[in-house]
A tleap script that builds the chain and sets N, CA, C and O, in Angstrom:
source leaprc.protein.ff14SB
mol = sequence {
  NMET PHE GLY LEU PHE LYS LYS ASP PRO VAL
  GLU LYS LEU ARG LYS GLU HIE ALA ASP LEU
  LEU ALA ARG ALA HIE LYS MET SER THR VAL
  ASP ARG ALA LYS SER ASP ALA LEU VAL ALA
  GLN ALA ALA GLU VAL GLU ALA LYS LEU VAL
  ALA LEU GLN SER GLU LYS CSER
}
set mol.1.N position { 51.476 54.953 -5.978 }
set mol.1.CA position { 51.178 56.681 -6.813 }
set mol.1.C position { 52.742 56.625 -7.665 }
set mol.1.O position { 52.631 56.865 -8.868 }
set mol.2.N position { 53.735 56.425 -7.320 }
set mol.2.CA position { 55.054 56.445 -8.222 }
set mol.2.C position { 54.965 54.797 -8.687 }
set mol.2.O position { 55.668 54.510 -9.656 }
set mol.3.N position { 54.231 53.790 -8.132 }
set mol.3.CA position { 54.577 52.441 -9.265 }
set mol.3.C position { 53.886 52.695 -10.268 }
set mol.3.O position { 53.493 51.751 -10.953 }
set mol.4.N position { 53.501 54.257 -10.681 }
set mol.4.CA position { 52.884 54.194 -12.193 }
set mol.4.C position { 53.862 54.297 -13.463 }
set mol.4.O position { 53.600 54.152 -14.657 }
set mol.5.N position { 55.439 54.682 -12.626 }
set mol.5.CA position { 56.751 54.731 -13.607 }
set mol.5.C position { 56.968 53.640 -13.499 }
set mol.5.O position { 57.409 53.216 -14.567 }
set mol.6.N position { 56.897 52.820 -12.691 }
set mol.6.CA position { 57.998 51.419 -13.233 }
set mol.6.C position { 57.653 51.088 -14.245 }
set mol.6.O position { 56.624 51.168 -14.916 }
set mol.7.N position { 59.401 50.358 -14.408 }
set mol.7.CA position { 58.778 49.628 -15.644 }
set mol.7.C position { 58.705 48.144 -15.654 }
set mol.7.O position { 59.604 47.772 -14.899 }
set mol.8.N position { 57.925 46.857 -16.253 }
set mol.8.CA position { 57.658 46.076 -16.169 }
set mol.8.C position { 58.922 45.203 -16.678 }
set mol.8.O position { 59.350 45.356 -17.822 }
set mol.9.N position { 59.524 44.242 -15.737 }
set mol.9.CA position { 61.007 44.048 -15.662 }
set mol.9.C position { 60.792 42.808 -16.831 }
set mol.9.O position { 61.879 42.604 -17.372 }
set mol.10.N position { 59.328 41.599 -17.579 }
set mol.10.CA position { 59.549 41.336 -18.445 }
set mol.10.C position { 59.527 42.268 -20.088 }
set mol.10.O position { 59.951 41.810 -21.150 }
set mol.11.N position { 59.131 43.154 -19.956 }
set mol.11.CA position { 59.141 43.869 -21.046 }
set mol.11.C position { 60.341 43.984 -21.297 }
set mol.11.O position { 60.733 43.536 -22.374 }
set mol.12.N position { 61.505 44.758 -20.178 }
set mol.12.CA position { 63.153 45.465 -20.041 }
set mol.12.C position { 63.591 43.866 -20.853 }
set mol.12.O position { 63.954 43.723 -22.020 }
set mol.13.N position { 63.430 42.904 -19.905 }
set mol.13.CA position { 63.713 41.997 -20.743 }
set mol.13.C position { 63.864 41.390 -22.255 }
set mol.13.O position { 64.700 40.833 -22.967 }
set mol.14.N position { 62.561 41.841 -22.280 }
set mol.14.CA position { 62.181 41.499 -24.306 }
set mol.14.C position { 63.434 42.444 -24.912 }
set mol.14.O position { 64.564 42.187 -25.327 }
set mol.15.N position { 62.664 43.642 -24.752 }
set mol.15.CA position { 63.755 44.354 -25.406 }
set mol.15.C position { 65.131 44.489 -25.512 }
set mol.15.O position { 65.806 44.932 -26.441 }
set mol.16.N position { 65.578 43.872 -24.004 }
set mol.16.CA position { 67.308 43.019 -24.095 }
set mol.16.C position { 67.435 42.125 -25.376 }
set mol.16.O position { 68.361 42.197 -26.185 }
set mol.17.N position { 66.663 41.507 -25.421 }
set mol.17.CA position { 66.581 39.976 -26.031 }
set mol.17.C position { 66.573 40.601 -27.118 }
set mol.17.O position { 67.718 40.600 -27.569 }
set mol.18.N position { 65.759 41.220 -27.879 }
set mol.18.CA position { 65.269 41.761 -29.129 }
set mol.18.C position { 66.629 42.595 -29.743 }
set mol.18.O position { 66.834 42.637 -30.956 }
set mol.19.N position { 67.571 43.281 -28.707 }
set mol.19.CA position { 68.591 44.133 -28.972 }
set mol.19.C position { 69.539 43.130 -29.717 }
set mol.19.O position { 69.811 43.049 -30.915 }
set mol.20.N position { 70.014 42.292 -28.495 }
set mol.20.CA position { 70.749 41.679 -28.878 }
set mol.20.C position { 70.921 40.326 -30.066 }
set mol.20.O position { 71.853 39.790 -30.665 }
set mol.21.N position { 69.604 40.186 -29.989 }
set mol.21.CA position { 69.279 39.040 -31.554 }
set mol.21.C position { 69.347 40.146 -32.813 }
set mol.21.O position { 69.656 39.800 -33.953 }
set mol.22.N position { 69.124 41.077 -32.563 }
set mol.22.CA position { 69.272 42.072 -33.749 }
set mol.22.C position { 70.706 42.328 -34.162 }
set mol.22.O position { 71.064 42.187 -35.331 }
set mol.23.N position { 72.056 42.950 -32.562 }
set mol.23.CA position { 73.530 42.896 -32.520 }
set mol.23.C position { 73.873 41.775 -32.945 }
set mol.23.O position { 74.986 41.859 -33.465 }
set mol.24.N position { 73.458 40.760 -32.978 }
set mol.24.CA position { 74.156 39.571 -33.090 }
set mol.24.C position { 74.318 39.000 -34.775 }
set mol.24.O position { 75.181 38.343 -35.358 }
set mol.25.N position { 73.021 39.623 -35.186 }
set mol.25.CA position { 72.393 38.926 -37.321 }
set mol.25.C position { 73.445 40.640 -37.854 }
set mol.25.O position { 73.687 40.576 -39.060 }
set mol.26.N position { 73.954 41.825 -37.276 }
set mol.26.CA position { 74.504 42.402 -37.913 }
set mol.26.C position { 75.822 42.011 -37.956 }
set mol.26.O position { 76.592 42.035 -38.917 }
set mol.27.N position { 76.083 41.508 -36.386 }
set mol.27.CA position { 77.659 41.323 -36.761 }
set mol.27.C position { 77.938 39.655 -37.011 }
set mol.27.O position { 78.886 38.989 -36.592 }
set mol.28.N position { 77.006 39.303 -37.678 }
set mol.28.CA position { 77.423 37.411 -38.201 }
set mol.28.C position { 78.301 37.763 -39.773 }
set mol.28.O position { 79.326 37.163 -40.100 }
set mol.29.N position { 77.524 39.039 -40.752 }
set mol.29.CA position { 78.270 39.359 -41.483 }
set mol.29.C position { 79.891 39.636 -41.089 }
set mol.29.O position { 80.706 39.268 -41.935 }
set mol.30.N position { 80.365 40.212 -39.952 }
set mol.30.CA position { 81.963 40.816 -39.646 }
set mol.30.C position { 82.271 40.031 -38.693 }
set mol.30.O position { 82.764 39.033 -39.219 }
set mol.31.N position { 82.259 39.932 -37.718 }
set mol.31.CA position { 82.791 38.703 -36.905 }
set mol.31.C position { 81.588 37.138 -36.651 }
set mol.31.O position { 80.367 37.246 -36.544 }
set mol.32.N position { 82.072 36.309 -36.623 }
set mol.32.CA position { 81.187 35.160 -36.578 }
set mol.32.C position { 81.557 34.963 -34.660 }
set mol.32.O position { 80.652 34.850 -33.833 }
set mol.33.N position { 82.561 34.964 -34.420 }
set mol.33.CA position { 82.607 35.056 -33.054 }
set mol.33.C position { 81.720 35.463 -31.542 }
set mol.33.O position { 81.189 34.930 -30.567 }
set mol.34.N position { 82.072 37.120 -32.303 }
set mol.34.CA position { 81.421 37.409 -31.743 }
set mol.34.C position { 79.681 37.774 -32.010 }
set mol.34.O position { 78.982 38.437 -31.245 }
set mol.35.N position { 79.384 37.345 -32.883 }
set mol.35.CA position { 78.054 37.045 -33.387 }
set mol.35.C position { 77.532 36.196 -32.501 }
set mol.35.O position { 76.594 36.562 -31.791 }
set mol.36.N position { 78.023 35.023 -32.415 }
set mol.36.CA position { 77.718 33.814 -30.903 }
set mol.36.C position { 77.983 34.182 -30.123 }
set mol.36.O position { 77.104 33.912 -29.305 }
set mol.37.N position { 78.861 34.825 -29.599 }
set mol.37.CA position { 78.653 35.505 -27.839 }
set mol.37.C position { 77.114 36.370 -27.343 }
set mol.37.O position { 76.436 36.422 -26.316 }
set mol.38.N position { 77.040 37.106 -29.025 }
set mol.38.CA position { 76.068 37.679 -28.230 }
set mol.38.C position { 74.455 36.928 -28.246 }
set mol.38.O position { 73.428 37.211 -27.629 }
set mol.39.N position { 74.741 35.963 -29.147 }
set mol.39.CA position { 73.507 34.975 -29.316 }
set mol.39.C position { 73.688 34.268 -28.180 }
set mol.39.O position { 72.655 34.016 -27.560 }
set mol.40.N position { 74.830 33.830 -27.678 }
set mol.40.CA position { 74.942 33.439 -26.403 }
set mol.40.C position { 74.070 34.300 -25.113 }
set mol.40.O position { 73.237 33.680 -24.452 }
set mol.41.N position { 74.258 35.278 -24.930 }
set mol.41.CA position { 74.017 36.335 -24.182 }
set mol.41.C position { 72.361 36.239 -24.161 }
set mol.41.O position { 71.711 35.943 -23.158 }
set mol.42.N position { 71.839 36.528 -25.390 }
set mol.42.CA position { 70.755 36.313 -26.024 }
set mol.42.C position { 69.555 35.147 -25.499 }
set mol.42.O position { 68.340 35.291 -25.366 }
set mol.43.N position { 70.492 33.870 -25.250 }
set mol.43.CA position { 70.182 32.810 -24.456 }
set mol.43.C position { 70.067 32.593 -23.377 }
set mol.43.O position { 69.888 31.437 -22.993 }
set mol.44.N position { 70.128 33.536 -22.611 }
set mol.44.CA position { 70.696 33.961 -20.938 }
set mol.44.C position { 69.999 34.572 -20.869 }
set mol.44.O position { 69.377 34.282 -19.847 }
set mol.45.N position { 69.411 35.700 -21.518 }
set mol.45.CA position { 68.388 36.676 -21.293 }
set mol.45.C position { 66.830 35.889 -21.154 }
set mol.45.O position { 65.995 35.991 -20.255 }
set mol.46.N position { 66.807 35.052 -22.451 }
set mol.46.CA position { 65.670 34.511 -22.778 }
set mol.46.C position { 65.304 33.621 -21.295 }
set mol.46.O position { 64.170 33.468 -20.840 }
set mol.47.N position { 66.585 33.094 -20.698 }
set mol.47.CA position { 66.245 31.722 -20.262 }
set mol.47.C position { 65.917 32.725 -18.772 }
set mol.47.O position { 65.871 32.006 -17.774 }
set mol.48.N position { 65.691 34.219 -18.476 }
set mol.48.CA position { 65.807 34.832 -17.129 }
set mol.48.C position { 64.054 34.909 -17.616 }
set mol.48.O position { 63.070 34.338 -17.146 }
set mol.49.N position { 64.169 35.633 -18.468 }
set mol.49.CA position { 62.371 36.204 -19.169 }
set mol.49.C position { 61.582 34.893 -18.938 }
set mol.49.O position { 60.727 34.937 -18.054 }
set mol.50.N position { 61.743 33.795 -19.574 }
set mol.50.CA position { 60.397 32.328 -19.193 }
set mol.50.C position { 60.762 32.421 -17.471 }
set mol.50.O position { 59.854 33.022 -16.897 }
set mol.51.N position { 61.867 31.971 -16.527 }
set mol.51.CA position { 61.869 32.286 -15.583 }
set mol.51.C position { 60.960 33.095 -14.473 }
set mol.51.O position { 60.313 32.678 -13.512 }
set mol.52.N position { 61.120 34.092 -14.863 }
set mol.52.CA position { 60.314 36.009 -15.112 }
set mol.52.C position { 58.794 35.446 -15.005 }
set mol.52.O position { 58.102 35.814 -14.056 }
set mol.53.N position { 58.045 34.153 -16.415 }
set mol.53.CA position { 57.104 34.390 -16.647 }
set mol.53.C position { 56.209 33.226 -16.067 }
set mol.53.O position { 54.994 33.071 -15.946 }
set mol.54.N position { 57.225 32.542 -15.786 }
set mol.54.CA position { 56.733 31.129 -14.874 }
set mol.54.C position { 56.654 31.764 -13.683 }
set mol.54.O position { 55.741 31.175 -13.103 }
set mol.55.N position { 57.234 32.964 -12.681 }
set mol.55.CA position { 56.939 32.969 -11.161 }
set mol.55.C position { 55.793 33.298 -11.842 }
set mol.55.O position { 55.040 32.402 -12.224 }
set mol.56.N position { 55.508 34.666 -12.085 }
set mol.56.CA position { 54.052 35.132 -12.260 }
set mol.56.C position { 52.610 34.310 -12.732 }
set mol.56.O position { 51.436 34.465 -12.396 }
set mol.57.N position { 53.153 33.553 -13.487 }
set mol.57.CA position { 51.789 32.482 -13.304 }
set mol.57.C position { 51.268 31.663 -12.444 }
set mol.57.O position { 50.229 31.061 -12.716 }
savepdb mol mol.pdb
quit
């Protein structure tokens, strides 16, 4: 019954990945080093996402 309100970890990672990429895009015109750091974080999140998806398969 309480499992109904749990969030899917894959969906949470997808949202975080999209948010990081959006922030990196905005930052790219202001500070390229920070933009690169955000892209690196997004890549780490994407790796976690791929790992979770492969576990489910």
